[in-house]
N, C-alpha and C positions, 0 to 999 in steps of 0.2 A: 288183828287178823293173823292167821298163821303164815309163816314164811313159805317161800317156794320149796317144793320137795327136793330132797337131796338127790343129786345125780351121781351115780357110781360108775366110773369107767373101769372096765375090767379087761384083762388079757392084752394089755398094751406094753409099750416100752416107754416109760415116762422119763423125759429128760429133766432130771432134778439133781442139782449138786448136793443137796442134803440127803437124798434118798436114791442113790444111783441104781439100786436093785429093784426099785418100785415097779410093779406091774399093774397097779390099780391106783386110782385117784378119786376122791370124793369132793364134790362141789356143793356148797350150800350158800344160798343167798348171794350168789355172784362172787364167792370167795373160795379159794382152795381150803378145804376143811381137814384133809387127811391124805397121806400117801402111804402105801405099803403093799402087801401081797393080796392076791385075789381072795384067798380063803379068809384072811382076817377082815378084809373089807366086807365080805358078805355077812360075817358075824356081827360086825360093828354097825352096819347100815342095812338091816333086814328089810326095811320098807322103802328103800331108795329106788328110784328109776334107774334101771341098769342099761348101760350101753356096752355091748360086746365089741371090743376093738379088733379082735382077731389078729393080734400081733402088730398092729399099726404103731407108728411112732407118735408120741405126743410131746410137743415142744411149746415153750412160750411163743405166743404169736409175735409176728414181726411188727416193727414200727418203721415207716419210711420217713426219713428226716428232711426230705426236700421233694415236693411234688407241685404240680400245677393241675388241679383237678379238672377244671373245665377244658383246658387244652388237651389233657389226656383223653377225655371223653370225645372231643371233636376228632381226634385222631382215630378213635375206635368207631365212631358213627359216620365219619366222613372220609376224607381223602388222605390215606396213609402212604407217603412217598418213601418210607424207609426201605421197602423192598427194591427200589429202583437200582438197576445194575449199570446204567449208562445214561447219558444225556437223552438219547433217543427214547429209551425205556421210560424215563421220567416223564417226558412230554406225552408219550402214549398213555401212561396212566392218567395224566391230566385230561387228555382228550376223551378217554373212555368214561371218566367220571362226569365230565361236562355233558356228554351225550346222554348219560343216564339220569342227569338232573337238569333238564332244560330250563333256562330262564332264571336259575338261582345263582347268587354269588358263590364263589368257590373259595373255601378255606382248606388249605392243605398243609402238610407238615412232613419234614423228615428227609429231604434230599441231601445227599452228601457226596459231592463231586470228588473227594479225595480217594474214593475207592473205584472210580470209573476209569475205563481204559484211557480216555483222552484227558481226564482231570479237568474238564471244562464245564462250568456251570451254565445253565440256560440263561438267556437274556430276555428282556421284555418283548423284543420283536418275535422271538421264537414262541413265547407264550401267547402273544396275540394271535399268532397263526393258528392256534388250536382252540382258543376260547373266544375269539372275536372281540367284541366290545364289552364283554361281561367283566365285572370286577372279580379279580382273582388274587389271592394272597397265598404265597407258598413259602413257608418259613424253612430255612435251612435246619439241619438236625439240631444244631446248638441254640436255635431261636435267637441268634444275635445278628442275623441278616435274613433277608427275604427277597424273593422275586415277586414283583407286582406288575399286573397287567396295566395297559394304558387306561382301561376302563376304571381301574381303581385309582391310578395315579391322578386322573383328572378330578377326583374328589378331593385332592389335597394340592391346591394350586401353588402352595409355597414350596413344594418339592423342587430342587434344582435339576437341571439337565434336560435332555431331549427324550421324551417318553418312549419313542419308538425303538431306541437302540440302547436302552439303559441296562447296566449291570445290576446285580442284586444290591439292595439298599442296606446300609448298616448305620450304626450310631444314631444320632438324633433323627435322621431321615427315616430310619426303620421304626423308631417309636411313633412317628407321625403316621406312617402308612399302616402300621399295626392298629393304631387307634381307629383309623377310618374303617379298616376291615372288621374290627370288633363291633363297630356300630351297626354293621349290616346284619349281624347275627340276630335272630329272633329270640324272644324269651323262651319259646318252646324248644328251639335248637339247643340253647344253653342248658335248659333243664334236662333234656334227654341226654346230653353229653355228660353232665355231672352224675346222673344215675348210672350210666354205663361205666363211667370211670370207677365209681365207688363199688359197684357190683364186681368189677374185675379186681379191685383191691382186695375185697373180702375173699374172693376165690383164690387169691394168691397167698392166703394165710396172713394177711396184714390187717390189723385192727385199728391202727391209728396212722394218720399222715400229718406231716407238717406242711401246710399250704403256704407257699411263698407268694403272697399277693402284693399288690402295689399299684400306684397310678399308671405305671408303664407296663403292667402285666395284664390283668383283666379289668382293672378299674374297680371303683368302690361298689358299683351296683352288682357286679359279678360276685365280689366277696360277700356282700350282704345276702345275696340269694343263696350262696353256698352255706353260709352260717345258718340260714333258716331251714335248710334241708334236714329232715329227720331220717337219716339212713341207717345208722347203727355204727358205721365206721367213724371213729372219733377224729375230728378235724381240729388240729392245733394251728392257729393262724399267726402269721407274721406279716407285718405291713411295712413295705419298703419305701418309706418316705422320711427324708432327713428333717431334723428339728434343730433349733438353736437355743432352746431354753427348757429347763426342767418342767415348767408349767405347760409348755406346748407338748412335751412328751406325755405327760399325764392326760392332757385333754385328748390327744390323738388316740391314745389307748382306749379311752372311754368312748370316743366316737366310733372306733372301728371294732372294739371288742377283741382285738388281737392280743396274742400272748407277749409279743415284743415288737420292737421297731427295727426290723432287720430283714432277714431272708434275702430276696433279690433287690436289695438297695445297691444299685450297680455302682461300683467304683470303676469297673472296666467291663469289657465284653468277653469274647471267647477266642481261643486260639484258632479254631477252624475258620472263623470269619475274619481273621487278622485284626480283631478288635480287642484282644487282651492287651493290657498296657505293659510294655516291656521296657527294661533299661536299655537293651541293645536291640537293633532291628531284627526283623524276622529273617530267617535264612533264605526264604523264597520270596521275600519282598524287601529288598535292601533299603528302600526309602520309607519304610513303615515301622512304627513302634506301637501301633495299636491306638485305642481310643480311651481317653480319660473322661469318665462321666462326672466324677466328683473330684474337686480339688482338695488338697490336703487340709486346708483350713475348714472346709465343710465337713470333712471326715472327723476332724478333731472336735468341732463344735457339737456334732451329733453324739459322739461318745461322751463328751463332757456333760451334755444335758441329760442323757439317759442315765449315766452313772449317778449324777446328783439326784435324779428322780427315783433311783433304784429300779430302773427298767432295763430289760434285756435289749441290747443294741446288737446290730450285726450288719455285715456287708457281703455282697458278692465280690469275691476277689479271685482272680486267676493268674494274671501276669505278675512277674516279680516286682515291677514298679508299683503295682497296686498293693501288693502285700507289704512292701516297704513303707508305703504311705500310711497304711493302717497300723502297722507295728509301731512306727514312730509316733503316731497320734496316741496309741494306747500307752506308750511309755510316758508321755507327758501327763496323761490322765492318771496313771498309777502314781506318778511323783506327787500329784496334788491330793488325790483322794486316798491313796494307800492301796496295798494289794488286797486287803480284806474287802474293802468296799467294791472294788472292781470284780473280784471273784464272786462276790455275793450276787451280782447282777446276771452272771451266766452269759456274758457276751459271746457271740458265736460268729464264725467266719464260714461262709458257704464256698465249697469247692477247694480253696486253699491248695492249688496244685503246685505252685512254684514257691516253696518255702525253704529257707536255709536252716542249717543246724543251729546257728545262733538265734535266729528268729523263733524256731521251735522251742528252744529252751526258755525264752522269755514268755512265750504264750503259755507253756506249761506252768510256769511259776505264777502266772496271773489268773489261772483257771479259765482261760478262753477255750471254748469248745470248737472243734473242727467238724463241720458237717460235710461229709465227703461222699463221692460216688465212685466206688471201685470199678464199676463196669466201664467207666471212661478209659481206664488203662487197658482193659481187655479189648476194647474196640480200637483204640488209637495209640496205644503204647507200642513198645518194641522198637527194634532198630530200623524197621521199614514202615512204621505206622505214620499216621497223620502228625503226631507230635514231632517225630523226626523230620518230616517234610517241612514243618513250619519253623522248627528251632535248630535243626541239626541234631545229630545223634547224642553229642555230649550234653547239651542242655536238656534234651528230652529225657535222658536217663534219670534226671533228678526229679521228675514230676510224680505227684501223688505218693510221697514218701511215708506210707502208713507206719512202717517200723520205726522210722526216725521220730515221728510225732508221738507214737505210743511210748517210746523209750524216754522221752522228755516229759512224760506225764500229761500230755494234751489229751483230754477226753475226746473219744471218737464217737460220732454218730453217723451211721451209714444210710444212704438212700439212693434213689434212682434218678432224680431230676426229671421224672416222667412228665412229658412224653419224649424227652431227649433220649433216655433209655427205657426199656420196658419194665413193667412191674413184675420183677422176678427176684425175690429176695435171696433165694438160694444161689442164683447167678452172682449176686452181689457178694455173698459170703465166699464163693469160690474164687471170684476175681481178686478179692483182697488177700486170700491165702495163696494165690498163684500169680503174684505180680510178675509182669513181663520183664522187670528189671531185677536182677539178683540182689538180695539184701533189703528190698523194700516191702516184702510181704509181711503180714502178721500171721499168727497161728489161726487155725480154723476156729478154735474156741474163742479167741479174741475177736475175730471177724463176726462170729455169731453174736457175741455179746454186744458189739457195736451196732448190730442190726436189730437188736431187741432192747436190752436194758439201756443201751446208749441213747436211743431215741427218747425214752422216758426221762432220762437225766437231762438231755438237752432241752426238754420242755419244762424243766424246773421241778420235776417229780423225783425227789431224793429220799423216798421212804425205805430204800434198801431191799424191797421185795418186788416192786413192779418190774415186769420183764423176766421173772423167774417163776418156777413152780415149786413153791414151798408153802406149808400151812400158813394162812394169813395173807397170802398174796392174792391180788385180783385174779379171778379165774378167766384170764385172757390167754387162750391157747389155740393151737392148730393140731389137727390129726392128719398124719401123712402116711401114704403108701410109699415106702422106701425100699428099694430092692436090697440094698446092703447097708449095714451100719458098721462103724468102726470108731475107735478112739485114737487120738493123736499120741504118738510116742514122743518121748523127750527129744528136744532139738538135737542133742548129740548122739541120738540113736541112728544106726544104719537103717533100721526098720521104721519107716515114718508112721505107718498105720498098724494098729493091732485090733483084733476082734476078741481078745482075751477079757472076759468079764471081771477077772480079778484086778483089773486096772483101777476099779472104783471111780472111774471118770465117766460122766454121762456121754453116751455115744451120739454121734451125728451121722447123717447120711454120707456115703462115699460119693462125692460129687464129680463123678466122671461123666464125659459126654454119653448121653443115652440113659443115664441113671438118675435123672432129675426126679425128685420126689413129687408125688401128686397129692394135692390138698383134698382131703375128704370132708373136713369140717373145720370151720373157723368160729370161735366163740370169744366174745368180749364181755368181761364182767358177768359171765354166766348166760349171756344172751347169744343164741345161735345166729350168726350173720350169713353163713354159707354152709350148705351141705345138710 
């Protein structure tokens, strides 16, 4: 049978390092076949299907290195509390949703008390006042603590405390209440949520996501249902369950079909919920050093087993004590198996917010991948942000050190942790290049690479072309309406940006407020997913 017809894109601005002047691109059988000028393209491909770009920007499509698909969809189809500006506003959003969905359990996400005037989170009594005896689960923005109604709490009798006046739940209690809330969701609700999430993903110019699944996330049924969904957006799965032997690592991969045993395998929690595991107490909670979900022996056993099996391992690590435990375990595994064996596995650390220069150097030498979320800094960094509230300004200034990690050779892969932050890859790029701590940013080009090629590399695809637009690369690209394009000037230049085409550097959008590019079309391996 003849192959699919060649598609010729004309009149665009093609972001290609090998062809920075290209205005046309030909795609055949899901692969980039050629780049060059419009006139030459018309001569070379006279029978091609032609798409007139009218000056639009064509870039490699994005890869989001850390998402939770079903939860992202539930936020889009259900109760999104991220817009809440106060405790009262949050409860009003819950009341409005409850009134519009009578008789149904309530699943909501996104409240963040650190930006509210009084800084006070709701409690169970306040929630009961607006939902009555209905089960309601409202996760904090970081999804490491949640407010639960008495109607939900009574479904989990092993929960401690007095239901009517309880504060948000964290740690093991949160995992219990989350599981109970998850069990109340119908198959139809989960299916609708996944489709909504992946539709939004494609509309954002993203063609692949790394789903961080696990027993304490959505459970095995949710993960299997997601794997069975034929949407078009590629889902690379990671299963967050610890193992103690190479045989069990292989068996668990076979059982789940996951790419690796990591993702949100929690060593600790999150700073906003006071559950990130710290060496020193929180600045705003002097008796608290967070929560340790995995002890160092379990961390080391998991790394040992996965390395022996040649399987990618990984952990959720945020606090400095959690990072120290993982780095120490990695060091012992490297001593036994050697650097090459460890690097070959492509072990990865999710978030990696509190990492020292010494630790970064070790991770870089071992080939450990940092899967990070730059918008965390945009939301919570700076001298007066949530990080500074929780840690004090001095400790907070060291968080999310992208430049440090890059300088030590740590491969970076950027994502959103959606629904913690929104599916907006250009916001990710901008946040990494405009870090709120001087000296911690990376260049716009490096940030873009971490949000495109970095995601493929983190997934074990090291073909040298995925995530780029060069002949022979998979035709995975997005077409953007971008008001202004520019190229980055050298670091020692007074002029940071230039629009001079003689730079011979592929241009990127000028990512200033109000100038966000709009995605016109998203294509993965030649198949149109959006637009």
